C-alpha positions in Angstrom: -4.3 -16.4 16.7 -3.7 -12.7 16.4 -1.2 -11.9 13.7 0.4 -8.8 12.0 0.0 -7.8 8.4 2.5 -5.8 6.3 0.3 -4.3 3.6 3.2 -2.8 1.5 6.6 -4.5 1.3 8.9 -4.5 -1.7 10.3 -8.0 -1.5 10.5 -7.9 -5.3 13.4 -5.4 -5.2 17.1 -6.5 -5.5 17.8 -5.5 -1.8 16.2 -8.9 -0.9 17.8 -11.0 -3.6 20.3 -12.8 -1.3 18.2 -13.5 1.8 14.5 -13.4 0.9 13.9 -16.8 2.6 15.4 -15.6 5.9 13.5 -12.3 5.7 10.2 -14.1 5.3 11.1 -16.4 8.1 11.9 -13.6 10.5 8.5 -12.0 9.6 6.7 -15.2 10.4 8.6 -15.6 13.7 7.5 -12.1 14.6 3.8 -13.1 13.9 3.3 -11.7 10.4 1.0 -13.8 8.4 0.3 -11.5 5.4 2.7 -9.5 3.2 1.6 -7.5 0.2 4.3 -7.1 -2.4 3.5 -4.2 -4.9 5.1 -3.8 -8.3 6.6 -0.6 -9.5 6.9 -1.6 -13.2 6.0 -4.7 -15.2 9.2 -6.6 -14.3 8.7 -6.1 -10.5 5.0 -6.8 -10.9 5.9 -10.2 -12.4 8.4 -10.8 -9.6 5.6 -10.0 -7.1 3.5 -12.6 -8.6 6.3 -15.1 -8.6 7.0 -14.5 -4.9 3.3 -15.0 -4.0 3.3 -18.2 -5.8 6.3 -19.5 -3.8 5.3 -18.2 -0.3 1.8 -18.7 1.2 2.3 -15.6 3.4 2.8 -13.3 0.3 0.2 -11.6 -2.0 0.8 -9.3 -4.9 -0.2 -6.0 -6.4 0.6 -5.1 -10.0 1.3 -1.6 -11.4 3.5 1.0 -12.8 4.9 3.6 -10.4 4.9 7.2 -11.6 8.7 7.3 -11.4 8.6 4.6 -14.1 6.1 6.3 -16.3 8.6 6.5 -19.1 8.5 2.7 -19.4 4.8 2.7 -20.2 3.8 1.8 -23.7 0.7 0.8 -25.7 0.9 -2.9 -24.5 1.4 -2.1 -20.8 -2.2 -2.1 -19.7 -3.0 -5.4 -21.3 0.1 -7.0 -19.7 -1.1 -5.8 -16.3 -4.6 -7.1 -17.1 -3.1 -10.6 -17.7 -1.2 -10.5 -14.4 -4.4 -9.5 -12.6 -5.9 -12.9 -13.4 -3.7 -14.5 -10.8 -5.8 -15.3 -7.8 -3.2 -13.8 -5.4 -3.1 -10.4 -7.1 -5.3 -8.4 -4.8 -4.7 -4.8 -5.8 -3.5 -2.3 -8.4 -0.3 -0.6 -7.3 2.0 1.0 -6.6 0.6 3.8 -8.7 0.0 7.5 -8.3 1.9 10.9 -8.8 5.4 11.9 -7.8 6.4 15.5 -8.2 9.4 15.3 -5.9 11.6 13.0 -8.1 10.0 14.3 -11.2 11.3 11.5 -13.3 8.3 12.0 -15.7 6.3 14.9 -16.8 3.1 15.4 -14.8 0.9 14.9 -17.9 2.4 11.5 -18.5 2.1 10.4 -14.8 -1.6 11.4 -14.9 -2.1 9.5 -18.1 -0.8 6.2 -16.9 -2.5 6.8 -13.5 -5.8 7.2 -15.3 -5.3 4.0 -17.3 -4.5 1.9 -14.2 -7.4 3.4 -12.3 -9.7 2.4 -15.2 -8.2 -1.2 -15.0 -8.9 -1.3 -11.3 -12.5 -0.2 -11.9 -12.9 -2.8 -14.6 -11.7 -5.8 -12.3 -12.8 -4.2 -8.9 -9.4 -4.4 -7.3 -8.4 -1.5 -4.9 -5.6 0.9 -5.6 -2.3 1.3 -3.7 -1.7 5.0 -4.2 1.8 6.7 -4.1 2.0 10.4 -3.5 5.0 12.7 -3.3 4.4 16.4 -3.3 1.3 15.9 -5.5 -1.7 15.8 -3.2 -3.1 19.0 -4.7 -3.5 17.2 -8.1 -4.0 13.7 -6.8 -7.0 14.2 -4.4 -9.3 15.7 -7.1 -8.4 12.8 -9.4 -9.2 10.3 -6.7 -12.5 12.1 -5.8 -13.7 12.1 -9.4 -12.8 8.4 -9.8 -14.7 7.4 -6.7 -17.7 9.4 -7.8 -17.8 7.3 -11.0 -17.5 4.1 -8.9 -20.5 5.2 -6.8 -22.6 6.2 -9.8 -22.0 2.9 -11.6 -22.6 0.9 -8.4 -19.1 -0.6 -8.5 -18.3 -2.6 -5.3 -15.0 -0.9 -5.2 -16.7 2.3 -4.1 -16.9 0.9 -0.6 -13.1 0.3 -0.5 -11.3 2.1 -3.3 -7.8 1.7 -1.9 -5.1 3.0 0.4 -3.0 6.2 0.5 0.3 4.5 1.0 2.7 5.8 3.6 0.5 8.9 4.1 2.3 12.1 4.9 -0.3 14.7 4.3 -2.2 16.8 6.8 -5.1 15.9 8.9 -7.6 17.7 6.7 -6.4 15.6 3.6 -6.6 12.5 5.7 -10.2 13.1 6.5 -11.0 13.8 2.9 -9.4 10.5 1.9 -11.4 8.6 4.5 -14.6 10.3 3.3 -13.8 8.8 -0.1 -13.6 5.5 1.4 -9.7 5.2 1.3 -7.6 3.7 4.1 -4.6 5.6 5.4 -1.4 3.7 5.3 0.8 4.2 8.3 4.5 3.4 8.0 7.8 3.4 9.8 8.1 7.2 10.1 5.3 7.3 12.6 7.9 5.8 15.1 10.2 8.8 14.8 10.3 11.1 17.7 10.3 14.2 15.5 7.3 13.1 13.3 4.9 15.2 15.2 2.5 15.8 12.3 2.2 12.0 11.7 1.6 11.5 15.4 -1.2 14.1 15.4 -2.8 12.5 12.3 -2.5 9.0 13.7 -4.1 10.0 17.0 -6.9 11.8 15.3 -8.2 9.5 12.6 -10.2 6.3 13.4 -8.2 3.1 13.8 -10.8 1.5 11.5 -9.5 3.8 8.6 -5.8 2.6 8.9 -3.6 -0.2 7.7 0.0 -0.8 8.7 2.9 -1.2 6.4 6.7 -1.1 6.3 7.4 0.0 2.7 10.5 -2.2 3.1 13.3 -1.9 2.1 12.6 1.7 2.8 11.4 3.8 5.8 12.7 1.5 8.5 11.2 2.3 11.9 13.0 3.4 15.1 15.4 1.9 16.3 16.4 0.7 12.8 16.1 4.0 11.1 18.7 4.1 8.2 18.9 0.4 7.9 17.3 -1.9 5.3 13.7 -2.3 6.4 11.9 -5.7 6.5 8.4 -7.0 7.1 9.1 -8.3 10.6 9.4 -4.7 11.7 5.8 -3.9 10.9 5.2 -4.9 14.6 7.0 -1.7 15.6 4.6 0.4 13.5 1.6 -1.3 15.0 3.0 -1.0 18.6 3.4 2.8 18.0 -0.1 3.2 16.7 -1.4 1.5 19.8 0.6 3.7 22.0 -0.4 7.0 20.2 -4.1 6.0 20.4 -3.8 4.7 23.9 -5.4 1.4 22.9 -4.5 -2.2 23.9 -2.1 -3.8 21.5 -4.3 -6.8 20.9 -7.2 -4.6 20.0 -5.1 -2.6 17.7 -3.7 -5.7 15.9 -7.2 -7.1 15.4 -8.7 -4.0 14.0 -5.8 -3.5 11.6 -6.0 -7.0 10.5 -9.8 -6.7 9.9 -9.1 -3.6 7.8 -6.5 -5.3 5.7 -8.8 -8.3 5.2 -11.6 -6.0 4.2 -9.6 -4.0 1.6 -7.6 -6.8 0.0 -10.0 -9.8 0.5 -6.9 -12.1 0.9 -8.5 -14.3 3.5 -10.7 -15.7 0.7 -7.5 -16.5 -1.3 -6.4 -19.1 1.4 
C-alpha cells in the first residue's frame, strides 16, 4: 500500500493539545503512515517521545532549536543522550541557526549546534536542520562536519540529515545534496507566488527530497493561514509531482523510500 510520510510535524506543541487524537486520525484517513515529531527544547523533546509511545504512526526527534539556545545548560546534552536511547527516536532535531528571530547570540547558537552535531555523530542519527537567514554560516559548518564523518567512516556520512523547509537558492540546494543531505519540501511550495521554490523543486532530483508540513506552521494552499496538520502533506506531495511532471504514485513511492532511508523507521516496526 502506498502511503504518505510527514517528516516534520510539531504535534508536541500546544496548538494540538485539544484534538491530537482527531488530527492523527485525519492523517491516517488521508493515507499518512509516518509522522516525525521534532523537539525544539528538552520539554518538547520529551513530549515527542511520549507521543511516539502512544501512537504507532509517530516517531520522534530530540533537540534544542536555536531560538531556545538560552535554555541550554551543562546538563542538556546528557539529557538528550538519554532520550536518544528510545527506539523510536530516529533523528537529532530541530537544530540549526536562526538569525531572523535572533533570540540568542550567534556564538551561543553555534555552540549548542556543535554539541548536538557531535551527539548525532556519536550515535549515528541524522540531523534535522533549521535555517533562517543563516545559510552563509550554516553550510560551512555542515560541510566541515560531513568531512569528519567521511574521514572517520561513520555510516552517517551517507545520510547526514535534512535541511528542513528549505528556502535557499538552487546553488545551495545542490551543495547540500553533494554533502548527502536531503532537501525538505514544505507547504510554501504550493503557493502560486513561490517561484524560487518551484524552480528548486523542479531542478533537484526527486531522490534528494522529503516532504513535510512543519505543522502547525506553513499550511499549504488552500489552507494558507490556518493551523497546519499532517493530513495536508498530501497537498505538498501532489504539488511536487505536478512541478516535476511525474505520476503521483511514483512521487509518493520515491519520497517514502527517501524517508525510510534517512530515518530507518521501517526497522522500528
